[in-house]
A tleap script that builds the chain and sets N, CA, C and O, in Angstrom:
source leaprc.protein.ff14SB
mol = sequence {
  NMET ALA ASP LEU ALA ILE GLY GLN ARG ALA
  THR LEU CYS ARG THR PHE ALA ALA GLU GLU
  VAL GLY GLY ALA ILE VAL PRO ASN ALA LEU
  VAL GLY GLY LEU PHE SER THR LEU LEU GLY
  THR ARG LEU PRO GLY ARG GLY THR ASN TRP
  MET LYS GLN SER LEU ARG PHE TYR ARG ARG
  ALA HIE VAL GLY GLU ALA LEU THR ALA THR
  VAL GLU ILE VAL ARG LEU ARG PRO ASP LYS
  ARG LEU VAL ASN LEU ARG VAL ALA CYS VAL
  ASN ALA THR GLY ALA THR ILE CYS GLU GLY
  GLU SER LEU VAL LEU ALA LEU GLU MET GLU
  LYS MET MET GLN ARG CALA
}
set mol.1.N position { -0.119 9.447 13.833 }
set mol.1.CA position { 0.158 10.213 12.624 }
set mol.1.C position { 1.368 11.126 12.808 }
set mol.1.O position { 2.129 11.356 11.869 }
set mol.2.N position { 1.537 11.634 14.003 }
set mol.2.CA position { 2.636 12.556 14.255 }
set mol.2.C position { 3.988 11.863 14.190 }
set mol.2.O position { 5.023 12.528 14.160 }
set mol.3.N position { 3.990 10.564 14.169 }
set mol.3.CA position { 5.240 9.817 14.190 }
set mol.3.C position { 5.663 9.308 12.821 }
set mol.3.O position { 6.471 8.382 12.747 }
set mol.4.N position { 5.154 9.875 11.741 }
set mol.4.CA position { 5.559 9.436 10.408 }
set mol.4.C position { 7.031 9.740 10.174 }
set mol.4.O position { 7.528 10.804 10.544 }
set mol.5.N position { 7.722 8.782 9.549 }
set mol.5.CA position { 9.143 8.967 9.277 }
set mol.5.C position { 9.524 8.233 8.001 }
set mol.5.O position { 8.939 7.204 7.662 }
set mol.6.N position { 10.507 8.772 7.303 }
set mol.6.CA position { 11.023 8.098 6.120 }
set mol.6.C position { 11.559 6.733 6.540 }
set mol.6.O position { 12.251 6.611 7.550 }
set mol.7.N position { 11.234 5.719 5.761 }
set mol.7.CA position { 11.640 4.354 6.064 }
set mol.7.C position { 10.600 3.562 6.845 }
set mol.7.O position { 10.711 2.342 6.968 }
set mol.8.N position { 9.602 4.240 7.367 }
set mol.8.CA position { 8.544 3.555 8.111 }
set mol.8.C position { 7.749 2.662 7.161 }
set mol.8.O position { 7.456 3.055 6.032 }
set mol.9.N position { 7.399 1.448 7.627 }
set mol.9.CA position { 6.717 0.464 6.788 }
set mol.9.C position { 5.481 -0.103 7.475 }
set mol.9.O position { 5.343 -0.070 8.697 }
set mol.10.N position { 4.592 -0.624 6.639 }
set mol.10.CA position { 3.449 -1.405 7.112 }
set mol.10.C position { 3.252 -2.548 6.129 }
set mol.10.O position { 3.473 -2.385 4.929 }
set mol.11.N position { 2.837 -3.700 6.634 }
set mol.11.CA position { 2.609 -4.857 5.773 }
set mol.11.C position { 1.242 -5.464 6.049 }
set mol.11.O position { 0.651 -5.286 7.114 }
set mol.12.N position { 0.773 -6.183 5.052 }
set mol.12.CA position { -0.501 -6.879 5.132 }
set mol.12.C position { -0.347 -8.196 4.395 }
set mol.12.O position { 0.104 -8.220 3.250 }
set mol.13.N position { -0.720 -9.299 5.045 }
set mol.13.CA position { -0.686 -10.618 4.411 }
set mol.13.C position { -2.113 -11.042 4.103 }
set mol.13.O position { -3.019 -10.861 4.916 }
set mol.14.N position { -2.299 -11.614 2.905 }
set mol.14.CA position { -3.656 -11.997 2.465 }
set mol.14.C position { -3.562 -13.157 1.505 }
set mol.14.O position { -2.668 -13.199 0.659 }
set mol.15.N position { -4.473 -14.096 1.628 }
set mol.15.CA position { -4.624 -15.197 0.690 }
set mol.15.C position { -6.042 -15.134 0.140 }
set mol.15.O position { -7.003 -15.111 0.909 }
set mol.16.N position { -6.183 -15.107 -1.174 }
set mol.16.CA position { -7.496 -15.050 -1.806 }
set mol.16.C position { -7.992 -16.458 -2.102 }
set mol.16.O position { -7.220 -17.325 -2.511 }
set mol.17.N position { -9.279 -16.676 -1.892 }
set mol.17.CA position { -9.911 -17.967 -2.170 }
set mol.17.C position { -10.603 -17.921 -3.529 }
set mol.17.O position { -10.941 -16.848 -4.028 }
set mol.18.N position { -10.809 -19.094 -4.119 }
set mol.18.CA position { -11.439 -19.192 -5.439 }
set mol.18.C position { -12.821 -18.531 -5.454 }
set mol.18.O position { -13.207 -17.916 -6.448 }
set mol.19.N position { -13.563 -18.660 -4.350 }
set mol.19.CA position { -14.909 -18.063 -4.303 }
set mol.19.C position { -14.871 -16.540 -4.410 }
set mol.19.O position { -15.841 -15.915 -4.837 }
set mol.20.N position { -13.763 -15.961 -4.025 }
set mol.20.CA position { -13.644 -14.501 -4.046 }
set mol.20.C position { -13.322 -13.963 -5.431 }
set mol.20.O position { -13.690 -12.837 -5.764 }
set mol.21.N position { -12.638 -14.764 -6.238 }
set mol.21.CA position { -12.159 -14.247 -7.527 }
set mol.21.C position { -12.746 -14.967 -8.732 }
set mol.21.O position { -12.635 -14.464 -9.850 }
set mol.22.N position { -13.369 -16.131 -8.543 }
set mol.22.CA position { -14.002 -16.844 -9.653 }
set mol.22.C position { -13.032 -17.424 -10.641 }
set mol.22.O position { -13.356 -17.486 -11.827 }
set mol.23.N position { -11.876 -17.847 -10.231 }
set mol.23.CA position { -10.895 -18.448 -11.132 }
set mol.23.C position { -9.636 -18.784 -10.381 }
set mol.23.O position { -9.610 -18.769 -9.150 }
set mol.24.N position { -8.587 -19.089 -11.121 }
set mol.24.CA position { -7.320 -19.487 -10.501 }
set mol.24.C position { -6.358 -18.318 -10.320 }
set mol.24.O position { -5.377 -18.425 -9.584 }
set mol.25.N position { -6.637 -17.202 -10.993 }
set mol.25.CA position { -5.755 -16.032 -10.970 }
set mol.25.C position { -6.428 -14.897 -10.198 }
set mol.25.O position { -7.612 -14.624 -10.394 }
set mol.26.N position { -5.677 -14.245 -9.331 }
set mol.26.CA position { -6.183 -13.082 -8.598 }
set mol.26.C position { -6.059 -11.858 -9.513 }
set mol.26.O position { -4.960 -11.549 -9.974 }
set mol.27.N position { -7.157 -11.163 -9.778 }
set mol.27.CA position { -7.074 -9.972 -10.632 }
set mol.27.C position { -6.113 -8.929 -10.054 }
set mol.27.O position { -6.024 -8.745 -8.840 }
set mol.28.N position { -5.403 -8.259 -10.950 }
set mol.28.CA position { -4.449 -7.228 -10.526 }
set mol.28.C position { -5.105 -6.153 -9.660 }
set mol.28.O position { -4.476 -5.622 -8.745 }
set mol.29.N position { -6.359 -5.836 -9.945 }
set mol.29.CA position { -7.053 -4.808 -9.163 }
set mol.29.C position { -7.185 -5.214 -7.694 }
set mol.29.O position { -7.123 -4.361 -6.808 }
set mol.30.N position { -7.367 -6.506 -7.431 }
set mol.30.CA position { -7.447 -6.953 -6.042 }
set mol.30.C position { -6.095 -6.882 -5.360 }
set mol.30.O position { -6.013 -6.559 -4.175 }
set mol.31.N position { -5.039 -7.179 -6.091 }
set mol.31.CA position { -3.691 -7.039 -5.533 }
set mol.31.C position { -3.448 -5.569 -5.201 }
set mol.31.O position { -2.949 -5.257 -4.120 }
set mol.32.N position { -3.790 -4.674 -6.106 }
set mol.32.CA position { -3.649 -3.234 -5.856 }
set mol.32.C position { -4.489 -2.773 -4.681 }
set mol.32.O position { -4.115 -1.831 -3.982 }
set mol.33.N position { -5.619 -3.426 -4.457 }
set mol.33.CA position { -6.480 -3.086 -3.332 }
set mol.33.C position { -5.819 -3.330 -1.981 }
set mol.33.O position { -6.188 -2.711 -0.983 }
set mol.34.N position { -4.844 -4.233 -1.951 }
set mol.34.CA position { -4.114 -4.458 -0.701 }
set mol.34.C position { -3.390 -3.186 -0.270 }
set mol.34.O position { -3.315 -2.880 0.920 }
set mol.35.N position { -2.858 -2.448 -1.243 }
set mol.35.CA position { -2.172 -1.189 -0.927 }
set mol.35.C position { -3.166 -0.156 -0.425 }
set mol.35.O position { -2.872 0.593 0.508 }
set mol.36.N position { -4.333 -0.114 -1.036 }
set mol.36.CA position { -5.366 0.809 -0.596 }
set mol.36.C position { -5.732 0.563 0.864 }
set mol.36.O position { -5.891 1.503 1.643 }
set mol.37.N position { -5.862 -0.711 1.224 }
set mol.37.CA position { -6.168 -1.059 2.611 }
set mol.37.C position { -5.080 -0.565 3.554 }
set mol.37.O position { -5.370 0.043 4.585 }
set mol.38.N position { -3.822 -0.830 3.195 }
set mol.38.CA position { -2.708 -0.391 4.036 }
set mol.38.C position { -2.663 1.127 4.187 }
set mol.38.O position { -2.495 1.640 5.293 }
set mol.39.N position { -2.812 1.837 3.081 }
set mol.39.CA position { -2.716 3.294 3.107 }
set mol.39.C position { -3.816 3.921 3.953 }
set mol.39.O position { -3.576 4.896 4.666 }
set mol.40.N position { -5.009 3.370 3.876 }
set mol.40.CA position { -6.137 3.959 4.587 }
set mol.40.C position { -6.286 3.526 6.030 }
set mol.40.O position { -6.949 4.199 6.819 }
set mol.41.N position { -5.667 2.392 6.384 }
set mol.41.CA position { -5.871 1.890 7.739 }
set mol.41.C position { -4.611 1.843 8.596 }
set mol.41.O position { -4.702 1.845 9.824 }
set mol.42.N position { -3.440 1.801 7.969 }
set mol.42.CA position { -2.218 1.630 8.758 }
set mol.42.C position { -1.175 2.720 8.537 }
set mol.42.O position { -0.671 3.298 9.499 }
set mol.43.N position { -0.850 3.002 7.287 }
set mol.43.CA position { 0.226 3.963 7.020 }
set mol.43.C position { -0.045 4.701 5.713 }
set mol.43.O position { -0.011 4.065 4.660 }
set mol.44.N position { -0.301 5.958 5.719 }
set mol.44.CA position { -0.358 6.878 6.839 }
set mol.44.C position { -1.559 6.682 7.762 }
set mol.44.O position { -1.489 7.079 8.925 }
set mol.45.N position { -2.661 6.085 7.290 }
set mol.45.CA position { -3.803 5.833 8.166 }
set mol.45.C position { -5.019 6.667 7.810 }
set mol.45.O position { -5.169 7.132 6.680 }
set mol.46.N position { -5.890 6.849 8.808 }
set mol.46.CA position { -7.151 7.582 8.591 }
set mol.46.C position { -6.897 8.950 7.978 }
set mol.46.O position { -5.915 9.624 8.289 }
set mol.47.N position { -7.810 9.341 7.100 }
set mol.47.CA position { -7.696 10.638 6.460 }
set mol.47.C position { -6.805 10.639 5.234 }
set mol.47.O position { -6.516 11.702 4.685 }
set mol.48.N position { -6.361 9.467 4.791 }
set mol.48.CA position { -5.480 9.370 3.635 }
set mol.48.C position { -6.298 9.302 2.352 }
set mol.48.O position { -7.267 8.548 2.264 }
set mol.49.N position { -5.909 10.085 1.369 }
set mol.49.CA position { -6.546 10.071 0.048 }
set mol.49.C position { -5.478 9.853 -1.014 }
set mol.49.O position { -4.437 10.510 -1.018 }
set mol.50.N position { -5.758 8.918 -1.911 }
set mol.50.CA position { -4.850 8.640 -3.017 }
set mol.50.C position { -4.795 9.824 -3.971 }
set mol.50.O position { -5.834 10.351 -4.369 }
set mol.51.N position { -3.601 10.240 -4.336 }
set mol.51.CA position { -3.429 11.256 -5.378 }
set mol.51.C position { -3.071 10.561 -6.695 }
set mol.51.O position { -3.644 10.853 -7.744 }
set mol.52.N position { -2.106 9.631 -6.614 }
set mol.52.CA position { -1.768 8.829 -7.792 }
set mol.52.C position { -1.001 7.593 -7.350 }
set mol.52.O position { -0.413 7.548 -6.269 }
set mol.53.N position { -1.027 6.600 -8.216 }
set mol.53.CA position { -0.285 5.370 -7.963 }
set mol.53.C position { 0.132 4.770 -9.290 }
set mol.53.O position { -0.612 4.816 -10.270 }
set mol.54.N position { 1.321 4.210 -9.312 }
set mol.54.CA position { 1.756 3.455 -10.486 }
set mol.54.C position { 2.237 2.095 -10.004 }
set mol.54.O position { 2.973 1.994 -9.022 }
set mol.55.N position { 1.813 1.057 -10.704 }
set mol.55.CA position { 2.200 -0.313 -10.372 }
set mol.55.C position { 2.735 -1.003 -11.613 }
set mol.55.O position { 2.217 -0.822 -12.715 }
set mol.56.N position { 3.772 -1.793 -11.421 }
set mol.56.CA position { 4.310 -2.642 -12.486 }
set mol.56.C position { 4.124 -4.085 -12.035 }
set mol.56.O position { 4.622 -4.490 -10.985 }
set mol.57.N position { 3.406 -4.848 -12.836 }
set mol.57.CA position { 3.151 -6.251 -12.514 }
set mol.57.C position { 4.136 -7.130 -13.274 }
set mol.57.O position { 4.313 -6.991 -14.484 }
set mol.58.N position { 4.771 -8.033 -12.540 }
set mol.58.CA position { 5.780 -8.922 -13.112 }
set mol.58.C position { 5.283 -10.344 -13.276 }
set mol.58.O position { 5.768 -11.078 -14.136 }
set mol.59.N position { 4.322 -10.737 -12.458 }
set mol.59.CA position { 3.757 -12.090 -12.545 }
set mol.59.C position { 2.361 -12.066 -11.955 }
set mol.59.O position { 1.977 -11.118 -11.269 }
set mol.60.N position { 1.618 -13.102 -12.226 }
set mol.60.CA position { 0.250 -13.230 -11.718 }
set mol.60.C position { 0.254 -13.758 -10.284 }
set mol.60.O position { 1.114 -14.548 -9.896 }
set mol.61.N position { -0.707 -13.311 -9.528 }
set mol.61.CA position { -0.949 -13.862 -8.196 }
set mol.61.C position { -1.985 -14.970 -8.358 }
set mol.61.O position { -2.960 -14.812 -9.093 }
set mol.62.N position { -1.776 -16.079 -7.679 }
set mol.62.CA position { -2.674 -17.217 -7.799 }
set mol.62.C position { -3.527 -17.401 -6.552 }
set mol.62.O position { -3.106 -17.098 -5.435 }
set mol.63.N position { -4.732 -17.902 -6.771 }
set mol.63.CA position { -5.628 -18.235 -5.676 }
set mol.63.C position { -4.916 -19.224 -4.753 }
set mol.63.O position { -4.261 -20.158 -5.215 }
set mol.64.N position { -5.052 -19.010 -3.461 }
set mol.64.CA position { -4.481 -19.916 -2.481 }
set mol.64.C position { -3.056 -19.603 -2.070 }
set mol.64.O position { -2.557 -20.185 -1.107 }
set mol.65.N position { -2.379 -18.689 -2.783 }
set mol.65.CA position { -1.005 -18.358 -2.371 }
set mol.65.C position { -1.022 -17.135 -1.465 }
set mol.65.O position { -1.776 -16.187 -1.681 }
set mol.66.N position { -0.180 -17.182 -0.458 }
set mol.66.CA position { -0.081 -16.068 0.482 }
set mol.66.C position { 0.627 -14.896 -0.184 }
set mol.66.O position { 1.703 -15.053 -0.761 }
set mol.67.N position { 0.021 -13.737 -0.099 }
set mol.67.CA position { 0.597 -12.508 -0.645 }
set mol.67.C position { 0.922 -11.573 0.513 }
set mol.67.O position { 0.163 -11.478 1.478 }
set mol.68.N position { 2.046 -10.889 0.411 }
set mol.68.CA position { 2.422 -9.891 1.405 }
set mol.68.C position { 2.619 -8.562 0.699 }
set mol.68.O position { 3.507 -8.412 -0.140 }
set mol.69.N position { 1.776 -7.599 1.051 }
set mol.69.CA position { 1.872 -6.249 0.503 }
set mol.69.C position { 2.580 -5.362 1.519 }
set mol.69.O position { 2.336 -5.456 2.722 }
set mol.70.N position { 3.457 -4.504 1.019 }
set mol.70.CA position { 4.219 -3.598 1.878 }
set mol.70.C position { 4.167 -2.193 1.315 }
set mol.70.O position { 4.272 -1.996 0.105 }
set mol.71.N position { 4.003 -1.211 2.199 }
set mol.71.CA position { 4.141 0.196 1.831 }
set mol.71.C position { 5.244 0.783 2.704 }
set mol.71.O position { 5.338 0.474 3.892 }
set mol.72.N position { 6.078 1.634 2.105 }
set mol.72.CA position { 7.196 2.248 2.832 }
set mol.72.C position { 7.282 3.724 2.482 }
set mol.72.O position { 7.280 4.089 1.307 }
set mol.73.N position { 7.357 4.566 3.493 }
set mol.73.CA position { 7.472 6.006 3.258 }
set mol.73.C position { 8.864 6.330 2.716 }
set mol.73.O position { 9.875 5.957 3.309 }
set mol.74.N position { 8.899 7.030 1.581 }
set mol.74.CA position { 10.177 7.437 0.996 }
set mol.74.C position { 10.363 8.958 0.999 }
set mol.74.O position { 11.478 9.448 0.823 }
set mol.75.N position { 9.268 9.704 1.199 }
set mol.75.CA position { 9.372 11.168 1.230 }
set mol.75.C position { 8.176 11.735 1.971 }
set mol.75.O position { 7.048 11.275 1.790 }
set mol.76.N position { 8.420 12.725 2.798 }
set mol.76.CA position { 7.364 13.444 3.515 }
set mol.76.C position { 7.394 14.909 3.113 }
set mol.76.O position { 8.456 15.531 3.078 }
set mol.77.N position { 6.224 15.457 2.811 }
set mol.77.CA position { 6.104 16.885 2.493 }
set mol.77.C position { 4.981 17.478 3.348 }
set mol.77.O position { 3.883 17.725 2.850 }
set mol.78.N position { 5.261 17.706 4.639 }
set mol.78.CA position { 4.210 18.155 5.561 }
set mol.78.C position { 3.568 19.482 5.156 }
set mol.78.O position { 2.392 19.706 5.442 }
set mol.79.N position { 4.312 20.354 4.503 }
set mol.79.CA position { 3.745 21.638 4.088 }
set mol.79.C position { 2.584 21.464 3.115 }
set mol.79.O position { 1.681 22.299 3.071 }
set mol.80.N position { 2.602 20.380 2.331 }
set mol.80.CA position { 1.526 20.094 1.381 }
set mol.80.C position { 0.689 18.893 1.807 }
set mol.80.O position { -0.243 18.497 1.107 }
set mol.81.N position { 1.029 18.312 2.970 }
set mol.81.CA position { 0.360 17.120 3.496 }
set mol.81.C position { 0.503 15.923 2.560 }
set mol.81.O position { -0.398 15.088 2.483 }
set mol.82.N position { 1.619 15.832 1.853 }
set mol.82.CA position { 1.839 14.751 0.898 }
set mol.82.C position { 2.848 13.742 1.433 }
set mol.82.O position { 3.820 14.097 2.100 }
set mol.83.N position { 2.590 12.485 1.123 }
set mol.83.CA position { 3.472 11.392 1.502 }
set mol.83.C position { 3.717 10.537 0.265 }
set mol.83.O position { 2.770 10.071 -0.369 }
set mol.84.N position { 4.982 10.330 -0.078 }
set mol.84.CA position { 5.359 9.427 -1.170 }
set mol.84.C position { 5.738 8.082 -0.555 }
set mol.84.O position { 6.458 8.025 0.442 }
set mol.85.N position { 5.247 7.001 -1.159 }
set mol.85.CA position { 5.516 5.665 -0.643 }
set mol.85.C position { 5.950 4.728 -1.756 }
set mol.85.O position { 5.490 4.833 -2.893 }
set mol.86.N position { 6.834 3.820 -1.413 }
set mol.86.CA position { 7.188 2.703 -2.285 }
set mol.86.C position { 6.260 1.565 -1.896 }
set mol.86.O position { 6.056 1.310 -0.709 }
set mol.87.N position { 5.692 0.875 -2.889 }
set mol.87.CA position { 4.787 -0.235 -2.604 }
set mol.87.C position { 5.293 -1.488 -3.316 }
set mol.87.O position { 5.880 -1.407 -4.395 }
set mol.88.N position { 5.059 -2.636 -2.704 }
set mol.88.CA position { 5.459 -3.902 -3.313 }
set mol.88.C position { 4.591 -5.020 -2.766 }
set mol.88.O position { 4.110 -4.957 -1.635 }
set mol.89.N position { 4.396 -6.055 -3.596 }
set mol.89.CA position { 3.673 -7.248 -3.176 }
set mol.89.C position { 4.475 -8.461 -3.633 }
set mol.89.O position { 4.866 -8.559 -4.796 }
set mol.90.N position { 4.713 -9.380 -2.705 }
set mol.90.CA position { 5.452 -10.607 -3.006 }
set mol.90.C position { 4.594 -11.809 -2.615 }
set mol.90.O position { 3.674 -11.705 -1.804 }
set mol.91.N position { 4.928 -12.967 -3.224 }
set mol.91.CA position { 4.236 -14.197 -2.846 }
set mol.91.C position { 5.029 -14.910 -1.752 }
set mol.91.O position { 6.028 -14.384 -1.262 }
set mol.92.N position { 4.587 -16.098 -1.373 }
set mol.92.CA position { 5.201 -16.814 -0.248 }
set mol.92.C position { 6.650 -17.202 -0.506 }
set mol.92.O position { 7.410 -17.393 0.443 }
set mol.93.N position { 7.052 -17.324 -1.776 }
set mol.93.CA position { 8.443 -17.666 -2.081 }
set mol.93.C position { 9.324 -16.429 -2.191 }
set mol.93.O position { 10.530 -16.539 -2.410 }
set mol.94.N position { 8.717 -15.243 -2.039 }
set mol.94.CA position { 9.469 -13.994 -2.137 }
set mol.94.C position { 9.525 -13.417 -3.537 }
set mol.94.O position { 10.163 -12.387 -3.756 }
set mol.95.N position { 8.864 -14.067 -4.493 }
set mol.95.CA position { 8.839 -13.552 -5.866 }
set mol.95.C position { 7.954 -12.308 -5.928 }
set mol.95.O position { 6.860 -12.287 -5.364 }
set mol.96.N position { 8.430 -11.288 -6.607 }
set mol.96.CA position { 7.691 -10.029 -6.706 }
set mol.96.C position { 6.519 -10.164 -7.665 }
set mol.96.O position { 6.692 -10.512 -8.833 }
set mol.97.N position { 5.330 -9.884 -7.158 }
set mol.97.CA position { 4.123 -9.852 -7.983 }
set mol.97.C position { 4.039 -8.482 -8.655 }
set mol.97.O position { 3.825 -8.385 -9.864 }
set mol.98.N position { 4.210 -7.429 -7.859 }
set mol.98.CA position { 4.193 -6.076 -8.412 }
set mol.98.C position { 4.948 -5.144 -7.472 }
set mol.98.O position { 5.180 -5.448 -6.302 }
set mol.99.N position { 5.319 -4.002 -8.032 }
set mol.99.CA position { 5.934 -2.940 -7.234 }
set mol.99.C position { 5.611 -1.614 -7.895 }
set mol.99.O position { 5.234 -1.559 -9.066 }
set mol.100.N position { 5.764 -0.560 -7.134 }
set mol.100.CA position { 5.453 0.747 -7.682 }
set mol.100.C position { 5.563 1.839 -6.638 }
set mol.100.O position { 6.304 1.729 -5.662 }
set mol.101.N position { 4.795 2.907 -6.877 }
set mol.101.CA position { 4.843 4.089 -6.030 }
set mol.101.C position { 3.446 4.624 -5.811 }
set mol.101.O position { 2.572 4.486 -6.668 }
set mol.102.N position { 3.243 5.235 -4.661 }
set mol.102.CA position { 1.984 5.911 -4.360 }
set mol.102.C position { 2.280 7.302 -3.825 }
set mol.102.O position { 3.265 7.525 -3.121 }
set mol.103.N position { 1.418 8.213 -4.173 }
set mol.103.CA position { 1.444 9.561 -3.621 }
set mol.103.C position { 0.091 9.754 -2.962 }
set mol.103.O position { -0.946 9.593 -3.605 }
set mol.104.N position { 0.098 10.101 -1.677 }
set mol.104.CA position { -1.158 10.278 -0.960 }
set mol.104.C position { -1.196 11.630 -0.272 }
set mol.104.O position { -0.169 12.204 0.091 }
set mol.105.N position { -2.400 12.108 -0.110 }
set mol.105.CA position { -2.676 13.305 0.664 }
set mol.105.C position { -3.116 12.823 2.037 }
set mol.105.O position { -4.147 12.166 2.170 }
set mol.106.N position { -2.344 13.146 3.038 }
set mol.106.CA position { -2.631 12.698 4.405 }
set mol.106.C position { -3.255 13.853 5.166 }
set mol.106.O position { -2.548 14.711 5.695 }
set mol.107.N position { -4.569 13.876 5.220 }
set mol.107.CA position { -5.273 14.990 5.843 }
set mol.107.C position { -4.935 15.135 7.310 }
set mol.107.O position { -4.986 16.243 7.844 }
set mol.108.N position { -4.593 14.054 7.972 }
set mol.108.CA position { -4.243 14.111 9.389 }
set mol.108.C position { -2.928 14.864 9.616 }
set mol.108.O position { -2.638 15.262 10.744 }
set mol.109.N position { -2.130 15.065 8.565 }
set mol.109.CA position { -0.869 15.806 8.719 }
set mol.109.C position { -1.133 17.242 9.149 }
set mol.109.O position { -0.286 17.865 9.790 }
set mol.110.N position { -2.306 17.774 8.798 }
set mol.110.CA position { -2.642 19.130 9.214 }
set mol.110.C position { -2.688 19.212 10.735 }
set mol.110.O position { -2.209 20.184 11.319 }
set mol.111.N position { -3.260 18.201 11.378 }
set mol.111.CA position { -3.302 18.183 12.838 }
set mol.111.C position { -1.888 18.059 13.395 }
set mol.111.O position { -1.558 18.674 14.409 }
set mol.112.N position { -1.054 17.261 12.725 }
set mol.112.CA position { 0.328 17.090 13.163 }
set mol.112.C position { 1.067 18.429 13.116 }
set mol.112.O position { 1.823 18.751 14.032 }
set mol.113.N position { 0.854 19.204 12.064 }
set mol.113.CA position { 1.534 20.486 11.914 }
set mol.113.C position { 1.031 21.488 12.954 }
set mol.113.O position { 1.806 22.312 13.441 }
set mol.114.N position { -0.242 21.428 13.296 }
set mol.114.CA position { -0.803 22.347 14.278 }
set mol.114.C position { -0.252 22.090 15.668 }
set mol.114.O position { -0.138 23.017 16.470 }
set mol.115.N position { 0.094 20.834 15.967 }
set mol.115.CA position { 0.642 20.468 17.283 }
set mol.115.C position { 2.117 20.848 17.396 }
set mol.115.O position { 2.634 20.988 18.504 }
set mol.116.N position { 2.794 21.014 16.266 }
set mol.116.CA position { 4.247 21.286 16.287 }
set mol.116.C position { 4.536 22.710 16.726 }
set mol.116.O position { 5.698 23.109 16.801 }
savepdb mol mol.pdb
quit
């Protein structure tokens, strides 16, 4: 956590199966859930709480296609424990499924500030 920096990224690749979604199209909420997984487990990581997120969807994600979700730090505000991130999800051909922004409260930043 102490090593957070602007430009730092994390990615997650996922392919949804028909049994998981009950159709040929992956619901937008499941695509958005990929960002939730990244934020809570990789970047910023444990202790992260969503404050707000906005997503713009450009196309549907289909069952069986590989999706790659990425989060990238664009601003750090350690005094308020806030992290702004750019988020995006693309399919295997590189076509953008969605993109947007997230603002998270990184509770672990308090420990980082105490060590400084």
